[in-house]
N, CA, C and O atoms as a DFTB+ gen file, in Angstrom:
644 C
 N C O
     1  1       0.665      -0.860       0.167
     2  2      -0.211      -0.067      -0.244
     3  2       1.071       1.151       0.373
     4  3       0.523       2.243       0.528
     5  1       2.346       1.189       0.681
     6  2       3.305       2.212       0.806
     7  2       3.347       3.028      -0.926
     8  3       3.248       4.157      -1.407
     9  1       3.543       1.721      -1.346
    10  2       4.340       1.994      -2.931
    11  2       3.135       2.700      -3.695
    12  3       3.369       3.619      -4.480
    13  1       1.722       2.210      -3.426
    14  2       0.784       2.681      -4.343
    15  2       0.804       4.665      -3.899
    16  3       1.091       5.509      -4.748
    17  1       0.488       4.959      -2.650
    18  2       0.744       6.347      -1.999
    19  2       1.645       6.761      -2.695
    20  3       1.452       7.693      -3.476
    21  1       2.778       6.187      -2.575
    22  2       3.960       6.924      -3.195
    23  2       4.147       7.126      -4.589
    24  3       4.972       7.881      -5.104
    25  1       3.201       6.290      -5.247
    26  2       3.227       6.279      -6.872
    27  2       2.237       7.732      -7.273
    28  3       2.449       8.392      -8.291
    29  1       1.441       7.971      -6.540
    30  2       0.637       8.955      -6.644
    31  2       1.000      10.333      -6.476
    32  3       1.568      10.664      -5.435
    33  1       0.731      11.226      -7.418
    34  2       1.179      12.882      -7.461
    35  2       0.881      13.555      -5.789
    36  3       0.005      13.220      -4.992
    37  1       1.756      14.404      -5.669
    38  2       1.755      14.806      -4.266
    39  2       0.022      15.158      -3.758
    40  3      -0.639      14.595      -2.885
    41  1      -0.436      16.507      -4.848
    42  2      -1.595      16.610      -4.581
    43  2      -2.663      15.609      -4.327
    44  3      -3.543      16.021      -3.571
    45  1      -2.817      14.299      -4.804
    46  2      -3.507      12.942      -4.828
    47  2      -3.265      12.759      -3.428
    48  3      -4.092      12.355      -2.611
    49  1      -2.541      12.956      -3.293
    50  2      -1.966      12.165      -1.794
    51  2      -2.271      12.757      -0.787
    52  3      -2.525      12.249       0.305
    53  1      -2.270      14.103      -1.122
    54  2      -2.489      15.200       0.025
    55  2      -4.311      15.003       0.195
    56  3      -4.613      14.813       1.373
    57  1      -5.481      15.020      -0.736
    58  2      -6.375      14.844      -0.893
    59  2      -6.739      13.478      -0.314
    60  3      -7.880      13.309       0.116
    61  1      -6.007      12.677      -0.284
    62  2      -6.491      11.215       0.034
    63  2      -6.389      11.327       1.665
    64  3      -7.301      11.053       2.445
    65  1      -5.174      11.755       1.983
    66  2      -4.835      11.998       3.534
    67  2      -5.947      12.818       4.434
    68  3      -6.375      12.472       5.536
    69  1      -6.380      14.249       3.517
    70  2      -7.492      14.813       4.045
    71  2      -8.636      14.368       3.980
    72  3      -9.376      15.063       4.677
    73  1      -9.339      13.280       3.328
    74  2     -10.368      12.291       3.122
    75  2     -10.570      11.425       3.989
    76  3     -11.660      11.048       4.421
    77  1      -9.010      10.901       4.424
    78  2      -9.028       9.839       5.321
    79  2      -9.369      10.518       7.022
    80  3     -10.193      10.092       7.832
    81  1      -8.498      11.590       7.157
    82  2      -8.259      12.554       8.288
    83  2      -9.808      12.522       8.689
    84  3     -10.289      11.911       9.643
    85  1     -10.637      13.492       7.543
    86  2     -11.773      13.762       7.680
    87  2     -13.085      12.487       8.284
    88  3     -13.919      12.629       9.178
    89  1     -12.855      11.449       7.504
    90  2     -13.351       9.747       7.878
    91  2     -13.078       9.997       9.370
    92  3     -13.983      10.346      10.129
    93  1     -12.147       9.859       9.666
    94  2     -11.862       9.514      11.037
    95  2     -12.190      10.294      12.168
    96  3     -12.410       9.770      13.260
    97  1     -12.251      11.857      11.925
    98  2     -12.558      12.785      12.671
    99  2     -14.075      12.295      12.749
   100  3     -14.380      11.730      13.799
   101  1     -15.163      12.451      11.682
   102  2     -16.531      12.362      11.248
   103  2     -16.679      11.062      12.103
   104  3     -17.793      10.909      12.603
   105  1     -15.902      10.264      12.311
   106  2     -16.244       9.129      12.764
   107  2     -16.305       9.063      14.378
   108  3     -17.212       8.519      15.008
   109  1     -15.239       9.678      14.908
   110  2     -15.423       9.831      16.607
   111  2     -16.211      11.108      16.989
   112  3     -16.721      10.921      18.094
   113  1     -16.510      12.346      16.494
   114  2     -18.050      12.899      16.369
   115  2     -18.945      11.930      16.329
   116  3     -19.113      11.551      17.488
   117  1     -19.424      11.499      15.801
   118  2     -20.356      10.614      15.350
   119  2     -20.531       9.710      16.654
   120  3     -21.686       9.641      17.075
   121  1     -19.767       9.163      17.197
   122  2     -19.737       8.185      18.502
   123  2     -19.904       8.925      20.097
   124  3     -20.451       8.551      21.135
   125  1     -19.204      10.051      19.737
   126  2     -19.506      10.940      20.706
   127  2     -21.183      11.911      20.613
   128  3     -21.849      12.382      21.535
   129  1     -21.380      11.919      19.418
   130  2     -22.971      12.810      19.435
   131  2     -23.834      11.744      19.851
   132  3     -24.747      11.994      20.637
   133  1     -23.636      10.489      19.378
   134  2     -25.007       9.598      19.659
   135  2     -24.549       8.568      20.463
   136  3     -24.526       7.422      20.012
   137  1     -24.077       8.883      21.913
   138  2     -23.681       7.923      22.786
   139  2     -24.905       7.824      23.245
   140  3     -25.587       8.813      23.514
   141  1     -25.335       6.510      23.389
   142  2     -26.735       5.865      23.981
   143  2     -26.122       4.970      25.450
   144  3     -25.455       3.951      25.627
   145  1     -26.827       6.083      26.394
   146  2     -26.893       5.588      27.682
   147  2     -28.083       4.655      27.806
   148  3     -29.118       4.728      27.143
   149  1     -27.733       3.592      28.934
   150  2     -29.181       3.117      29.535
   151  2     -29.941       3.974      30.135
   152  3     -29.408       5.023      30.499
   153  1     -31.301       3.775      30.387
   154  2     -32.140       4.527      31.231
   155  2     -32.109       4.018      32.750
   156  3     -33.059       4.156      33.522
   157  1     -31.136       3.533      33.011
   158  2     -30.801       3.118      34.246
   159  2     -31.473       1.720      35.264
   160  3     -31.205       1.359      36.411
   161  1     -32.452       1.180      34.211
   162  2     -33.036       0.158      34.330
   163  2     -32.922      -1.264      33.237
   164  3     -33.034      -1.092      32.024
   165  1     -32.739      -2.362      33.703
   166  2     -32.560      -3.441      32.656
   167  2     -34.418      -3.748      32.598
   168  3     -34.742      -4.935      32.600
   169  1     -35.270      -2.957      32.562
   170  2     -36.540      -3.466      32.292
   171  2     -36.634      -3.515      30.832
   172  3     -36.249      -2.408      30.454
   173  1     -36.916      -4.155      29.920
   174  2     -37.283      -4.316      28.693
   175  2     -38.658      -2.822      28.523
   176  3     -39.458      -2.420      29.367
   177  1     -38.438      -2.389      27.196
   178  2     -39.199      -1.689      26.978
   179  2     -39.139      -0.241      27.318
   180  3     -39.775       0.648      26.751
   181  1     -37.974      -0.047      28.696
   182  2     -37.605       1.068      29.477
   183  2     -37.095       2.118      28.260
   184  3     -36.190       1.878      27.460
   185  1     -37.733       3.078      28.312
   186  2     -37.063       4.224      27.235
   187  2     -35.688       4.312      27.651
   188  3     -35.350       4.022      28.799
   189  1     -34.727       4.771      26.601
   190  2     -33.430       5.042      26.852
   191  2     -33.139       6.353      26.591
   192  3     -33.880       6.776      25.703
   193  1     -32.280       7.261      27.043
   194  2     -31.967       8.584      26.780
   195  2     -30.355       8.964      26.188
   196  3     -29.381       8.275      26.493
   197  1     -30.273      10.197      25.282
   198  2     -29.537      10.202      24.705
   199  2     -29.323      11.522      25.381
   200  3     -30.255      12.298      25.591
   201  1     -27.692      11.841      25.823
   202  2     -27.631      13.259      26.600
   203  2     -26.713      14.198      25.662
   204  3     -25.501      14.064      25.499
   205  1     -27.395      15.001      25.184
   206  2     -27.172      15.574      23.835
   207  2     -26.680      17.037      24.617
   208  3     -25.781      17.655      24.047
   209  1     -27.237      17.616      25.904
   210  2     -27.642      19.156      25.877
   211  2     -25.830      19.795      26.688
   212  3     -25.804      19.449      27.869
   213  1     -25.318      20.094      26.526
   214  2     -23.954      20.504      27.314
   215  2     -24.659      22.345      28.360
   216  3     -24.905      23.534      28.160
   217  1     -24.653      21.327      29.386
   218  2     -24.848      22.151      30.715
   219  2     -23.590      22.878      31.310
   220  3     -22.535      22.289      31.542
   221  1     -23.847      24.489      31.580
   222  2     -22.733      24.993      32.109
   223  2     -23.194      25.841      33.480
   224  3     -23.849      26.875      33.351
   225  1     -22.823      25.353      34.761
   226  2     -23.231      26.227      36.085
   227  2     -21.956      26.968      36.068
   228  3     -20.983      26.226      35.937
   229  1     -21.652      28.408      36.178
   230  2     -21.009      29.179      36.191
   231  2     -21.350      30.096      37.569
   232  3     -22.494      30.542      37.661
   233  1     -20.354      30.391      38.670
   234  2     -20.536      31.332      40.032
   235  2     -19.341      32.730      39.573
   236  3     -18.696      33.213      38.642
   237  1     -19.642      32.856      40.899
   238  2     -18.878      33.950      41.290
   239  2     -16.964      33.572      41.247
   240  3     -16.029      34.289      40.890
   241  1     -16.986      32.352      41.704
   242  2     -15.906      31.549      42.172
   243  2     -15.337      30.787      41.020
   244  3     -14.318      30.096      41.043
   245  1     -16.255      31.040      39.856
   246  2     -15.658      30.171      38.375
   247  2     -16.799      29.134      38.212
   248  3     -17.950      29.215      38.642
   249  1     -16.160      28.034      37.418
   250  2     -17.090      27.010      36.628
   251  2     -17.295      25.981      38.049
   252  3     -16.486      25.428      38.795
   253  1     -18.389      26.021      38.013
   254  2     -18.748      24.541      39.285
   255  2     -19.507      23.498      38.607
   256  3     -19.836      22.473      39.204
   257  1     -19.830      23.737      37.259
   258  2     -20.234      22.040      36.855
   259  2     -20.391      22.585      35.109
   260  3     -20.989      23.521      34.579
   261  1     -19.446      21.363      34.544
   262  2     -19.788      21.302      32.981
   263  2     -20.376      19.743      32.775
   264  3     -19.978      18.832      33.502
   265  1     -21.070      19.590      32.028
   266  2     -21.594      18.429      31.899
   267  2     -22.497      18.233      30.716
   268  3     -22.951      19.260      30.212
   269  1     -22.891      16.861      30.095
   270  2     -23.264      16.553      29.216
   271  2     -24.577      15.796      29.962
   272  3     -24.462      14.970      30.867
   273  1     -26.134      16.367      29.251
   274  2     -27.319      15.911      29.962
   275  2     -28.208      15.813      28.776
   276  3     -27.919      15.888      27.582
   277  1     -29.521      15.601      29.447
   278  2     -30.619      15.112      28.409
   279  2     -31.955      16.006      28.649
   280  3     -32.908      16.074      27.873
   281  1     -31.848      16.514      29.595
   282  2     -33.215      17.392      30.084
   283  2     -32.618      18.338      31.301
   284  3     -32.023      18.015      32.329
   285  1     -33.008      19.629      30.788
   286  2     -32.609      20.646      32.530
   287  2     -34.082      21.179      32.910
   288  3     -34.968      21.351      32.073
   289  1     -34.188      21.367      34.005
   290  2     -35.701      22.134      34.734
   291  2     -34.987      23.000      35.427
   292  3     -34.127      22.603      36.213
   293  1     -35.238      24.290      35.237
   294  2     -34.841      25.233      36.118
   295  2     -35.859      26.335      36.607
   296  3     -36.816      26.670      35.909
   297  1     -35.572      26.932      37.965
   298  2     -36.562      27.725      38.365
   299  2     -36.530      29.081      37.917
   300  3     -35.724      29.821      38.482
   301  1     -37.254      29.554      37.004
   302  2     -37.420      30.868      36.406
   303  2     -37.976      31.607      37.631
   304  3     -38.279      31.150      38.733
   305  1     -38.044      33.056      37.091
   306  2     -38.591      33.988      37.768
   307  2     -40.258      33.838      37.727
   308  3     -40.898      34.107      38.744
   309  1     -40.813      33.473      36.721
   310  2     -42.283      33.393      36.250
   311  2     -42.871      31.857      36.553
   312  3     -44.079      31.708      36.373
   313  1     -41.987      30.553      37.060
   314  2     -42.193      29.418      37.137
   315  2     -41.253      28.898      36.631
   316  3     -40.354      29.611      36.187
   317  1     -41.168      27.338      36.537
   318  2     -40.195      26.384      36.116
   319  2     -39.910      26.422      34.477
   320  3     -40.885      26.590      33.745
   321  1     -38.589      26.268      33.893
   322  2     -38.314      26.187      32.590
   323  2     -38.061      24.743      32.529
   324  3     -37.559      24.126      33.468
   325  1     -38.462      24.135      31.264
   326  2     -37.878      23.149      30.672
   327  2     -37.045      23.563      29.762
   328  3     -37.281      24.554      29.071
   329  1     -35.637      22.624      29.626
   330  2     -35.181      23.018      28.740
   331  2     -34.857      21.331      28.016
   332  3     -34.369      20.402      28.659
   333  1     -35.239      21.274      26.676
   334  2     -34.844      20.064      25.788
   335  2     -33.903      20.103      24.845
   336  3     -33.503      21.247      24.629
   337  1     -33.174      18.873      23.908
   338  2     -32.459      19.375      22.749
   339  2     -33.304      20.122      21.755
   340  3     -34.480      19.872      22.021
   341  1     -33.229      20.771      20.929
   342  2     -33.285      21.683      20.301
   343  2     -34.123      22.949      20.768
   344  3     -35.065      23.408      20.122
   345  1     -33.755      23.348      21.720
   346  2     -34.537      24.497      22.349
   347  2     -34.247      25.858      21.687
   348  3     -33.097      26.250      21.490
   349  1     -35.573      26.701      21.286
   350  2     -35.349      28.171      20.929
   351  2     -34.222      28.924      21.686
   352  3     -34.150      28.712      22.896
   353  1     -33.354      29.756      21.132
   354  2     -32.497      30.184      21.896
   355  2     -33.426      31.221      23.096
   356  3     -34.597      31.575      22.954
   357  1     -32.577      31.531      24.183
   358  2     -33.335      31.699      25.336
   359  2     -32.716      32.658      26.217
   360  3     -31.515      32.395      26.175
   361  1     -32.901      33.599      26.968
   362  2     -32.069      34.208      28.137
   363  2     -33.537      34.879      29.080
   364  3     -34.425      35.622      28.661
   365  1     -33.360      34.314      30.388
   366  2     -34.277      34.121      31.356
   367  2     -33.687      34.554      32.546
   368  3     -32.544      34.133      32.724
   369  1     -34.208      35.363      33.505
   370  2     -33.385      35.492      34.865
   371  2     -34.205      34.030      35.567
   372  3     -35.116      33.320      35.140
   373  1     -33.495      34.006      36.661
   374  2     -33.942      32.941      37.756
   375  2     -33.998      33.229      38.966
   376  3     -33.444      34.153      39.562
   377  1     -34.769      32.325      39.397
   378  2     -35.273      32.636      41.186
   379  2     -34.165      31.590      42.181
   380  3     -33.280      30.766      41.951
   381  1     -34.628      32.013      43.022
   382  2     -33.709      31.146      44.006
   383  2     -34.334      29.441      44.279
   384  3     -35.381      29.318      44.915
   385  1     -33.877      28.656      43.944
   386  2     -34.706      27.559      43.952
   387  2     -33.629      26.672      43.307
   388  3     -32.454      26.997      43.135
   389  1     -34.353      25.197      42.889
   390  2     -33.684      23.801      42.852
   391  2     -33.638      23.904      40.924
   392  3     -34.535      24.206      40.137
   393  1     -32.241      23.521      40.691
   394  2     -32.027      23.142      39.356
   395  2     -31.862      21.831      39.321
   396  3     -31.032      21.310      40.066
   397  1     -32.656      21.053      38.417
   398  2     -32.562      19.544      37.818
   399  2     -32.239      19.290      36.678
   400  3     -32.738      19.838      35.695
   401  1     -31.221      18.288      36.640
   402  2     -30.728      17.916      35.348
   403  2     -30.698      16.436      35.273
   404  3     -30.262      15.713      36.169
   405  1     -31.283      15.956      33.932
   406  2     -31.155      14.383      34.075
   407  2     -29.385      14.158      33.165
   408  3     -28.787      14.945      32.431
   409  1     -28.983      12.672      33.667
   410  2     -28.055      12.604      33.238
   411  2     -27.609      11.196      33.355
   412  3     -27.066      10.696      34.340
   413  1     -27.960      10.500      32.012
   414  2     -27.766       9.106      32.128
   415  2     -28.951       8.300      32.688
   416  3     -28.857       7.191      33.215
   417  1     -30.209       9.091      32.483
   418  2     -31.525       8.838      32.999
   419  2     -31.761       8.878      34.526
   420  3     -32.827       8.466      34.981
   421  1     -30.786       9.369      35.328
   422  2     -31.286       9.900      36.493
   423  2     -31.334      11.832      37.140
   424  3     -30.488      12.712      36.985
   425  1     -32.345      11.864      37.674
   426  2     -32.042      13.329      37.632
   427  2     -31.130      13.611      39.063
   428  3     -31.031      12.877      40.047
   429  1     -30.549      14.849      38.826
   430  2     -29.219      15.320      39.550
   431  2     -29.793      16.930      40.250
   432  3     -30.040      17.723      39.342
   433  1     -29.980      17.382      41.356
   434  2     -30.406      18.404      41.836
   435  2     -29.119      19.329      42.293
   436  3     -28.131      18.947      42.920
   437  1     -29.400      20.605      41.819
   438  2     -28.363      21.900      42.543
   439  2     -29.242      22.686      42.584
   440  3     -30.139      22.830      41.753
   441  1     -29.007      23.474      43.897
   442  2     -29.530      24.411      44.600
   443  2     -29.138      25.761      44.012
   444  3     -27.923      25.904      43.879
   445  1     -29.926      26.814      43.618
   446  2     -29.155      28.050      43.055
   447  2     -29.870      29.121      43.739
   448  3     -30.999      29.088      44.229
   449  1     -28.958      30.155      43.688
   450  2     -29.588      31.205      44.437
   451  2     -29.293      32.507      43.538
   452  3     -28.242      33.144      43.471
   453  1     -30.570      32.740      42.830
   454  2     -30.827      33.327      41.866
   455  2     -30.069      33.566      40.594
   456  3     -29.035      32.906      40.690
   457  1     -30.101      34.274      39.317
   458  2     -29.373      34.258      38.709
   459  2     -30.182      34.505      37.260
   460  3     -31.359      34.835      37.111
   461  1     -29.067      34.210      36.148
   462  2     -29.469      34.118      34.596
   463  2     -28.994      33.199      34.102
   464  3     -27.871      32.796      34.405
   465  1     -29.917      32.532      33.024
   466  2     -29.753      31.191      32.459
   467  2     -29.724      32.083      30.759
   468  3     -30.219      33.145      30.381
   469  1     -28.768      30.869      29.973
   470  2     -29.092      31.545      28.551
   471  2     -29.139      29.967      27.940
   472  3     -28.469      29.053      28.423
   473  1     -29.932      29.836      26.939
   474  2     -29.856      28.636      25.829
   475  2     -29.759      29.083      24.514
   476  3     -30.526      29.855      23.939
   477  1     -28.734      28.528      24.070
   478  2     -28.264      28.505      22.529
   479  2     -27.332      27.276      22.000
   480  3     -26.329      26.741      22.473
   481  1     -28.253      27.013      20.569
   482  2     -27.380      26.009      20.156
   483  2     -27.245      24.616      21.197
   484  3     -26.173      24.012      21.154
   485  1     -28.266      24.140      22.071
   486  2     -27.846      22.810      22.770
   487  2     -26.897      22.860      23.532
   488  3     -26.170      21.882      23.710
   489  1     -26.681      24.253      24.259
   490  2     -25.968      24.660      25.427
   491  2     -26.359      25.574      26.023
   492  3     -26.480      26.697      25.533
   493  1     -26.707      25.181      27.529
   494  2     -27.379      26.141      28.624
   495  2     -26.191      26.318      29.602
   496  3     -25.524      25.472      30.197
   497  1     -26.111      27.971      29.590
   498  2     -25.282      28.216      30.456
   499  2     -25.941      29.012      31.659
   500  3     -26.958      29.639      31.361
   501  1     -25.572      29.070      32.786
   502  2     -26.641      29.263      33.947
   503  2     -25.570      30.032      34.987
   504  3     -24.828      29.434      35.767
   505  1     -25.646      31.375      34.841
   506  2     -24.744      32.149      35.709
   507  2     -25.582      32.486      36.951
   508  3     -26.764      32.803      36.823
   509  1     -24.888      32.410      38.349
   510  2     -25.622      32.461      39.524
   511  2     -24.858      32.920      40.447
   512  3     -23.648      32.974      40.230
   513  1     -25.311      33.286      41.494
   514  2     -24.373      33.865      43.084
   515  2     -23.951      33.028      43.206
   516  3     -22.730      32.971      43.057
   517  1     -24.980      31.411      43.686
   518  2     -23.752      30.683      44.270
   519  2     -24.744      29.014      44.179
   520  3     -25.943      28.907      44.436
   521  1     -24.095      28.228      43.877
   522  2     -24.996      27.101      43.611
   523  2     -24.298      25.854      44.929
   524  3     -23.157      25.893      45.390
   525  1     -25.184      25.031      45.217
   526  2     -24.902      23.976      46.080
   527  2     -25.075      22.370      45.467
   528  3     -26.085      22.349      44.764
   529  1     -24.725      21.666      45.491
   530  2     -25.152      20.335      44.517
   531  2     -24.840      18.955      45.377
   532  3     -24.092      19.086      46.347
   533  1     -25.180      18.104      45.186
   534  2     -25.021      16.897      45.895
   535  2     -24.415      16.882      47.416
   536  3     -25.316      17.114      48.223
   537  1     -23.377      16.714      47.918
   538  2     -23.398      16.400      48.937
   539  2     -23.129      17.829      49.940
   540  3     -23.126      17.740      51.168
   541  1     -22.942      18.929      49.326
   542  2     -23.176      20.223      49.736
   543  2     -24.329      20.654      50.284
   544  3     -24.377      21.359      51.291
   545  1     -25.555      20.146      49.483
   546  2     -26.939      20.565      50.318
   547  2     -27.345      19.648      51.506
   548  3     -27.523      18.430      51.511
   549  1     -27.453      20.632      52.595
   550  2     -27.832      19.774      53.798
   551  2     -29.041      19.055      53.120
   552  3     -29.390      19.248      51.955
   553  1     -29.725      18.065      54.144
   554  2     -30.715      16.946      54.343
   555  2     -31.134      17.728      55.620
   556  3     -30.330      18.236      56.401
   557  1     -32.567      17.766      55.748
   558  2     -33.378      18.191      56.867
   559  2     -33.116      18.064      58.192
   560  3     -33.392      18.967      58.981
   561  1     -32.463      16.736      58.624
   562  2     -31.908      16.353      59.758
   563  2     -30.480      17.244      60.028
   564  3     -30.166      17.733      61.113
   565  1     -29.848      17.314      59.008
   566  2     -28.962      18.420      59.137
   567  2     -29.115      19.728      59.612
   568  3     -28.426      20.140      60.545
   569  1     -29.993      20.448      59.027
   570  2     -30.527      21.489      59.281
   571  2     -31.164      21.547      60.719
   572  3     -31.170      22.511      61.484
   573  1     -31.673      20.352      60.903
   574  2     -32.165      20.435      62.541
   575  2     -31.139      20.536      63.276
   576  3     -30.770      21.603      63.766
   577  1     -30.563      19.433      63.436
   578  2     -28.940      19.583      64.074
   579  2     -28.627      20.706      64.163
   580  3     -28.995      21.290      65.183
   581  1     -27.901      21.392      63.238
   582  2     -27.311      22.793      62.756
   583  2     -28.104      23.714      63.900
   584  3     -27.506      24.466      64.669
   585  1     -29.670      23.513      63.883
   586  2     -30.550      24.558      64.716
   587  2     -30.451      24.468      66.184
   588  3     -30.587      25.442      66.925
   589  1     -30.165      23.039      66.652
   590  2     -30.299      22.599      67.896
   591  2     -28.912      22.937      68.557
   592  3     -28.718      23.180      69.748
   593  1     -28.082      22.907      67.643
   594  2     -26.553      23.185      68.152
   595  2     -26.585      24.622      68.533
   596  3     -26.196      24.985      69.643
   597  1     -27.108      25.570      67.506
   598  2     -27.063      26.853      67.846
   599  2     -27.851      27.477      68.881
   600  3     -27.598      28.602      69.312
   601  1     -28.853      26.719      69.305
   602  2     -29.770      27.174      70.346
   603  2     -29.035      26.976      71.486
   604  3     -28.892      27.947      72.229
   605  1     -28.457      25.757      71.832
   606  2     -27.734      25.262      72.698
   607  2     -26.941      26.462      73.177
   608  3     -27.092      27.142      74.192
   609  1     -25.805      26.578      71.909
   610  2     -24.671      27.406      72.184
   611  2     -25.428      28.776      72.673
   612  3     -24.812      29.405      73.534
   613  1     -26.705      29.335      72.234
   614  2     -27.160      30.545      72.813
   615  2     -27.334      30.605      73.733
   616  3     -26.847      31.483      74.444
   617  1     -28.411      29.344      74.298
   618  2     -28.563      29.220      75.778
   619  2     -27.372      29.444      76.849
   620  3     -27.387      30.325      77.708
   621  1     -26.248      28.416      76.637
   622  2     -24.942      28.638      77.054
   623  2     -24.475      29.710      77.335
   624  3     -24.041      30.159      78.396
   625  1     -24.590      30.197      76.174
   626  2     -23.554      31.898      75.906
   627  2     -24.663      32.798      76.990
   628  3     -23.933      32.962      77.967
   629  1     -25.688      33.301      77.254
   630  2     -26.891      33.761      77.809
   631  2     -26.323      33.250      79.339
   632  3     -25.797      34.009      80.153
   633  1     -26.567      31.689      79.551
   634  2     -26.614      31.164      80.886
   635  2     -25.018      31.526      81.587
   636  3     -24.873      31.212      82.769
   637  1     -24.002      32.090      80.957
   638  2     -22.975      32.141      81.815
   639  2     -22.649      33.350      81.682
   640  3     -21.435      33.550      81.715
   641  1     -23.520      34.528      81.496
   642  2     -23.230      35.920      81.946
   643  2     -24.332      36.415      82.746
   644  3     -24.292      37.552      83.217
């Protein structure tokens, strides 16, 4: 095969190389864009999800999250905003509340403290004052425990004076 390539004209070899390069690049992009992920269960007939929306959450401290998702639900000022692949361009203010995104068939929560969001070409960008996700979000038991500790410290402080 190398003798066949050497016998070709320089321009012809370059075109062949470019065609091969384009095919290899297209194959990688095709696999990346059509990555099918299981819906999270092995139940026949369960719908499968394809994660094709890039979601970025930015705060004052920098990039908090950058991931590929299939669905986003945001707390808009006038109600919840649902974003799917192919959504029209949009800029909207956000209220404090729960942002939920679906990744690999599972919903993941993030608590936002206001902000603004933009949708453009299957990219959702969220600019917010603060974001807490996963383990950072306190459970109701942790909140109750923290309140009890604060109350006990207050009582202890006032009883010693």
